[in-house]
C-alpha positions as semicolon CSV with decimal commas, in nm:
position;residue;x (nm);y (nm);z (nm)
1;X;9,464;9,736;10,150
2;X;9,555;10,070;10,308
3;X;9,906;9,960;10,418
4;X;9,987;9,838;10,068
5;X;9,876;10,165;9,909
6;X;10,073;10,368;10,163
7;X;10,385;10,163;10,092
8;X;10,352;10,246;9,723
9;X;10,361;10,620;9,802
10;X;10,740;10,599;9,801
11;X;10,764;10,437;9,458
12;X;11,011;10,591;9,214
13;X;10,753;10,602;8,932
14;X;10,539;10,919;8,935
15;X;10,235;10,741;8,784
16;X;10,231;10,502;9,079
17;X;10,248;10,791;9,326
18;X;9,963;10,988;9,169
19;X;9,752;10,674;9,159
20;X;9,830;10,632;9,530
21;X;9,684;10,979;9,589
22;X;9,373;10,889;9,391
23;X;9,336;10,556;9,573
24;X;9,377;10,722;9,913
25;X;9,085;10,949;9,832
26;X;8,862;10,649;9,768
27;X;8,989;10,453;10,069
28;X;8,965;10,762;10,289
29;X;8,591;10,781;10,231
30;X;8,560;10,434;10,383
31;X;8,766;10,522;10,692
32;X;8,674;10,725;10,996
33;X;8,810;11,074;11,057
34;X;9,081;10,950;11,295
35;X;9,216;10,710;11,033
36;X;9,217;10,992;10,779
37;X;9,395;11,233;11,012
38;X;9,654;10,990;11,146
39;X;9,723;10,766;10,847
40;X;9,612;10,917;10,517
41;X;9,664;11,291;10,563
42;X;10,041;11,267;10,633
43;X;10,090;11,064;10,314
44;X;9,891;11,314;10,108
45;X;10,091;11,599;10,262
46;X;10,413;11,427;10,157
47;X;10,283;11,363;9,806
48;X;10,173;11,726;9,783
49;X;10,541;11,823;9,810
50;X;10,647;11,580;9,536
51;X;10,872;11,691;9,250
52;X;10,623;11,572;8,987
53;X;10,341;11,814;8,897
54;X;10,082;11,543;8,844
55;X;10,156;11,382;9,180
56;X;10,126;11,721;9,347
57;X;9,797;11,792;9,170
58;X;9,629;11,462;9,256
59;X;9,754;11,471;9,616
60;X;9,618;11,822;9,663
61;X;9,287;11,735;9,499
62;X;9,244;11,418;9,707
63;X;9,335;11,602;10,025
64;X;9,087;11,883;9,957
65;X;8,809;11,638;9,871
66;X;8,867;11,433;10,186
67;X;8,882;11,741;10,408
68;X;8,548;11,850;10,262
69;X;8,411;11,497;10,307
70;X;8,497;11,496;10,677
71;X;8,388;11,856;10,742
């Protein structure tokens, strides 16, 4: 499921992208720290720089929650 969600991170529709960020938070809690660092974190970093405010918000929130989860 993770590859499909990551592919959707480049969708042109902002609602899809912010739902990707939310989904990555849930999937990230099922992965190990290496998977988070190598696969999920770069996508969240990219979404954090999105042009849409909602995408940026959910990416930042998901990233912060996962960093705290793995701390």
